[in-house]
C-alpha positions in Angstrom: 64.7 11.8 -15.7 63.7 14.8 -13.8 61.5 13.6 -11.1 57.8 15.2 -11.4 56.6 17.8 -9.0 54.5 16.9 -6.0 50.9 18.5 -5.7 52.5 20.5 -2.7 55.4 22.0 -4.7 53.1 22.8 -7.6 50.8 24.7 -5.2 53.4 26.8 -3.5 55.2 27.7 -6.8 51.8 28.7 -8.0 50.8 30.9 -4.8 53.2 33.9 -6.0 51.3 34.2 -9.1 49.4 37.4 -9.4 45.8 37.0 -10.4 44.9 37.8 -13.9 41.3 37.0 -14.6 39.6 39.2 -17.2 37.4 42.0 -15.9 34.2 43.0 -17.5 34.4 45.1 -20.8 36.6 44.6 -23.5 38.3 41.1 -23.4 42.2 40.9 -24.0 43.3 38.7 -27.0 43.8 35.3 -26.1 47.4 34.2 -25.4 48.2 30.7 -27.1 50.2 28.0 -25.3 50.8 24.3 -25.8 50.5 22.2 -28.6 48.7 19.1 -29.9 50.7 16.0 -30.4 49.3 13.6 -33.1 50.0 9.9 -32.5 47.8 8.1 -34.6 46.0 9.6 -37.9 42.6 9.0 -36.2 43.0 12.0 -34.1 42.1 14.3 -37.1 38.5 13.5 -37.1 38.4 14.4 -33.5 40.7 17.8 -33.0 42.6 19.5 -36.0 46.3 18.9 -34.7 46.8 22.6 -35.8 44.1 24.0 -33.5 45.5 26.7 -31.1 45.1 26.0 -27.5 44.3 29.5 -25.7 44.4 30.6 -22.3 41.2 32.6 -21.1 42.3 33.2 -17.7 45.4 32.8 -15.2 46.8 33.2 -12.0 45.1 30.8 -9.8 46.8 28.8 -7.2 45.4 25.4 -8.5 42.5 25.2 -10.8 40.5 22.3 -11.3 37.0 20.8 -11.9 35.2 22.5 -14.6 31.8 22.0 -15.6 29.6 23.5 -18.3 26.4 24.9 -17.1 24.5 24.3 -20.2 21.2 26.2 -19.3 23.1 29.4 -18.6 25.8 29.0 -20.8 28.5 29.4 -18.3 31.8 27.5 -17.3 32.5 27.0 -13.6 35.6 25.9 -12.3 37.3 25.8 -8.9 40.3 27.4 -7.4 41.1 24.7 -4.7 43.6 26.4 -2.3 41.9 29.8 -3.4 38.7 28.8 -1.9 36.9 29.9 -5.0 34.7 29.0 -7.7 35.1 31.2 -11.0 32.4 31.8 -13.8 33.8 32.2 -17.6 31.3 33.6 -20.1 32.2 34.2 -23.6 30.9 37.8 -23.8 31.8 39.0 -20.2 35.1 36.8 -19.4 35.8 35.9 -15.7 34.2 36.8 -12.5 33.9 35.1 -8.9 31.0 32.9 -8.6 31.3 31.9 -5.1 33.9 32.6 -2.4 34.4 31.0 -0.1 33.6 27.6 -2.0 34.5 25.4 0.6 35.1 25.8 4.2 34.2 29.2 5.8 36.2 31.2 8.4 39.6 30.7 9.4 41.6 27.6 7.7 43.1 25.3 10.1 46.7 24.8 9.6 46.0 20.9 9.2 44.2 21.5 5.8 46.2 21.9 2.5 43.2 22.7 0.2 40.0 24.3 1.7 37.8 25.2 -1.2 35.5 22.9 -3.5 37.3 20.6 -5.9 35.4 19.0 -9.0 32.0 20.4 -10.0 29.0 18.6 -11.7 25.4 19.5 -12.7 22.5 17.1 -11.5 19.4 16.3 -13.4 17.7 19.3 -11.9 20.3 21.8 -12.8 21.8 22.2 -9.6 25.7 22.4 -8.9 27.2 19.4 -7.1 30.7 19.6 -5.8 33.3 17.6 -4.1 33.6 19.8 -1.2 37.4 19.3 -0.3 37.1 21.9 2.6 34.0 20.6 4.6 35.3 17.0 3.6 31.7 16.5 1.9 29.7 15.9 -1.1 27.4 19.2 -1.4 24.8 20.8 -3.5 24.4 24.4 -4.5 21.6 26.0 -6.2 23.0 28.2 -8.9 20.5 30.9 -8.6 20.8 31.5 -4.3 24.3 30.1 -4.1 22.8 28.2 -1.2 24.7 24.9 -0.2 23.5 22.0 1.4 25.8 18.9 2.5 24.4 15.6 1.3 27.0 13.3 2.8 30.0 13.8 4.7 31.0 10.3 6.3 31.0 6.8 5.7 29.7 4.5 8.3 30.2 7.4 11.0 33.5 8.5 9.7 34.5 11.4 8.0 35.7 11.5 4.4 39.5 12.6 3.9 38.6 15.3 1.2 36.4 14.4 -1.6 37.9 15.2 -4.9 36.0 14.3 -8.3 32.1 13.9 -8.6 30.2 13.0 -11.7 26.5 12.5 -11.8 24.3 9.9 -13.8 21.3 11.0 -15.6 19.1 9.6 -12.7 20.9 11.6 -10.2 23.2 8.9 -8.8 26.6 10.5 -7.8 29.7 8.9 -8.2 32.9 10.2 -6.3 36.4 9.6 -5.1 38.0 10.7 -1.7 41.8 10.8 -1.5 43.4 12.8 1.1 44.5 15.8 -1.0 43.0 18.2 1.1 44.6 17.5 4.1 48.2 18.9 4.9 50.0 15.9 5.8 47.5 13.7 3.6 48.1 10.0 4.4 49.6 11.1 7.8 47.3 13.7 8.9 45.9 13.3 12.2 42.2 14.4 10.9 41.8 11.3 9.1 39.4 9.0 10.5 39.2 6.3 7.5 42.2 4.0 6.9 41.3 3.9 3.2 40.7 6.1 0.0 37.4 5.3 -1.6 35.3 5.2 -4.7 31.9 5.7 -3.6 28.2 5.9 -5.0 25.5 8.2 -3.5 22.1 7.2 -4.6 19.1 9.9 -5.2 17.5 8.4 -1.8 20.6 9.2 0.1 22.0 5.8 0.4 26.0 5.6 0.2 27.6 2.5 -0.9 31.6 2.2 -1.1 32.6 0.6 -4.7 36.0 0.2 -4.0 38.6 1.0 -1.2 41.9 -0.7 -2.4 43.6 2.1 -4.4 45.9 4.7 -3.5 45.1 8.1 -4.8 41.7 7.4 -6.8 41.2 10.9 -8.5 39.1 11.2 -11.5 35.8 9.8 -12.5 33.6 9.7 -15.2 30.7 7.6 -17.0 30.5 6.2 -20.4 27.8 7.7 -22.9 25.7 4.5 -22.1 26.4 4.7 -18.5 27.4 1.1 -18.6 31.0 1.8 -17.4 32.6 4.0 -14.8 36.1 5.3 -15.5 38.5 5.7 -12.6 42.1 7.6 -12.9 44.7 6.6 -10.4 47.1 9.5 -9.3 49.2 7.3 -8.1 53.0 7.8 -9.0 53.8 4.1 -8.7 50.6 3.2 -10.7 49.6 6.0 -13.4 46.5 4.2 -14.6 42.9 4.4 -15.8 40.5 1.7 -15.0 37.3 0.5 -16.4 34.5 -1.0 -14.1 31.4 -2.3 -15.8 28.2 -1.2 -14.1 25.0 -3.1 -13.7 21.4 -1.4 -13.9 21.5 -0.8 -10.3 25.1 1.2 -10.2 27.1 -1.8 -8.8 30.4 -2.4 -10.2 32.1 -5.3 -11.3 35.6 -6.4 -11.5 37.9 -3.4 -13.0 40.1 -3.7 -16.0 43.2 -1.8 -17.0 41.9 0.8 -19.6 44.9 3.0 -20.2 48.5 2.6 -18.4 50.6 5.9 -18.8 53.7 5.1 -17.2 55.2 5.7 -20.7 54.3 9.3 -20.6 55.3 9.4 -17.1 58.8 8.1 -17.7 59.3 10.5 -20.5 59.1 13.2 -18.4 55.4 14.2 -18.9 54.2 16.5 -16.0 51.1 15.3 -13.9 49.2 12.3 -13.4 45.8 10.6 -14.6 43.2 13.0 -13.0 40.0 14.4 -14.3 38.3 13.6 -17.5 35.7 14.1 -20.2 33.9 11.9 -22.8 32.5 12.7 -26.4 29.2 11.1 -27.5 31.3 8.4 -29.3 32.7 7.3 -26.1 36.2 8.7 -26.6 38.0 9.7 -23.5 40.0 13.0 -22.9 41.8 12.2 -19.7 44.3 14.5 -17.7 47.5 12.7 -17.5 51.3 13.0 -17.9 52.2 15.7 -20.6 48.4 16.7 -21.1 45.0 15.5 -22.1 45.2 12.0 -23.1 43.0 11.5 -26.4 41.9 7.8 -26.1 39.6 5.7 -28.1 36.9 3.5 -26.5 38.9 0.7 -26.8 41.8 2.4 -24.9 44.1 3.6 -27.9 46.0 6.7 -27.5 45.2 8.9 -30.4 47.3 12.3 -29.3 48.1 14.6 -26.3 46.6 18.1 -25.8 49.5 20.1 -24.1 49.3 23.4 -22.6 52.8 23.6 -21.1 51.6 22.9 -17.6 49.7 20.1 -15.6 46.4 19.8 -16.6 44.2 18.6 -13.6 40.9 18.4 -15.4 38.8 19.0 -18.6 35.1 19.4 -19.8 33.2 20.1 -22.8 31.2 23.0 -23.2 30.2 26.0 -25.6 27.4 26.5 -27.7 27.6 23.1 -29.5 29.6 21.2 -26.9 32.5 21.0 -28.9 35.0 23.2 -26.9 37.3 21.6 -24.7 38.1 23.5 -21.5 41.0 22.5 -19.4 42.3 23.5 -15.8 46.0 23.7 -16.0 47.9 24.7 -12.8 47.4 28.4 -12.9 45.4 28.6 -16.1 42.4 27.8 -17.6 42.7 27.1 -21.3 40.5 25.8 -24.2 40.6 24.3 -27.7 38.2 23.7 -30.4 37.4 20.3 -31.4 35.8 18.2 -34.1 33.6 16.3 -31.8 30.9 17.2 -29.2 31.0 16.1 -25.4 28.6 14.5 -23.2 27.4 17.5 -21.4 26.5 17.2 -17.3 22.7 18.2 -18.7 22.2 15.9 -21.8 19.1 17.4 -23.4 18.3 20.8 -25.1 14.4 19.8 -24.2 13.2 22.2 -21.8 10.1 21.0 -21.0 12.2 17.8 -20.0 14.4 19.6 -18.0 11.4 21.3 -16.1 10.1 17.8 -15.7 13.2 16.4 -14.2 13.7 19.4 -11.8 10.1 18.9 -10.3 10.6 15.2 -10.0 13.7 15.9 -8.0 12.5 18.8 -6.0 9.5 16.6 -4.9 12.2 14.0 -3.1 13.8 16.7 -1.2 
């Protein structure tokens, strides 16, 4: 069996690729890549196994953290080592939304990934980012691009490099903190914490460590009813997806194993459990070995969506929430599904959105 490439090897190889983001004006025909592996007939109700996987842009060093901005009909995603957030729009194509997205000024040699990583939208319609470069969770006003650091320490010690973030309907932020952003990762002299945490940041600013026992905690997402928190472990020795029960206060109970991806890893599938998206029926679309694993709410694997490259993350978006966008190594790709995703902003009611925004603004 060929050993999977390390994250650093992937970044080094991708750095040589030319940037090929679409310019304004006529958009080029979309290149088709990959395939959809049907492992269970139930997949047919969710996605057509013959649906094309299409490339929207390529040439990024490591594409990550996509989020659909519903009120603006944008997709935003990160090129983490490129220190850039890109924007995709259906008619205009791709352009730079924010650069630098993370650390400003000269990048210290001890850093591996200076940019923002995963992105989410809060109840007020603002961008929330796992700011790997600043080793913080930050918030950005989409209109002004102004950034505010929400938290960068646990008990006075700097985070490793926050990686993935998700936001509950009440504004509670859940995030993970592996050391990917630091050059020497586990052995980085910049590390102040001796663990890699799963955290909860409450709307009032209270920070709680939910679990600090895992190696490489990565992707995180909430079930549609927000009673389950899913955590992906990008651990080569333990490529798993865990499910934590959540109580009304956002506290977690004992996790259970939801999906073990060792079989796909052993078969040579590129990648490890990473970012994920969830549809309205509670089915999970999880970046993992070989592509995006489509799982039932009970954890049964229905199929795998492949691009031919390692997939880091995915999200639902588009006019009806039925397009699955995937950040895949140096590419941004998409595929049309027969389901609808749980979007970061869960309502089309603009008056309710306005009330939420005013309520949250009053807490600042």
